[in-house]
C-alpha angles and dihedrals in degrees: 000000000000117000087211090069106084093198094056099032085104105038120234117266120263112272094252091050091047091050091051091049095049092043088054091047090056089052089059103037141051125184127233094249093053092048091048092048092050092049093045093051089077129231124055111338091199094243141062123233116227124199107206097188132107123279090254090055092045090053091053090058143314142178109281111257094015121142114238113226118148113223095246092055097050096098095052101036109029093087091057096045106034137054111226090216092062119075116239127220111202128201138175132176102306148292092315093058127074097193091108090051091051091047090049090051092050091049093047090051088054091053102263124138105235146177130186121233106232114228094021124211091329093065092039087062095037091055089055101249120153117258137186127238131179085267098051139272124336139178130192127201113270116261105243089219091062104031127026112240110256095345141094111250090227096231 
């Protein structure tokens, strides 16, 4: 492999190693579309969604039905708000924020099973899913760069 090729400068992992890595990644992450589909299916989705942002951010918009628990308050309040037998899916603002990761770590250290929602609230809104604000429910048109118009992305 050519060292001039920046993609292959470090060779790809062996298939078995790659499979283990990606299997593990799916154990730690859920995407916005999958979370939305599970919530829209009705009934108990088998998990609770946790918004780890500030109250001001929560008021600007959040996933309907989410529990609000800012990252810094997880250690002191999780036991009052969450059932350890129910998996938790955390989210924060978006891909540029690691608040959901820090909240997931704090929850895992307290004994909760947890996943992080990739894309956070930003991608929830960008994919056109309904959200709640302090003024009621809203929905914006899906961004065609994140969600194909009128079609399933196929992933």
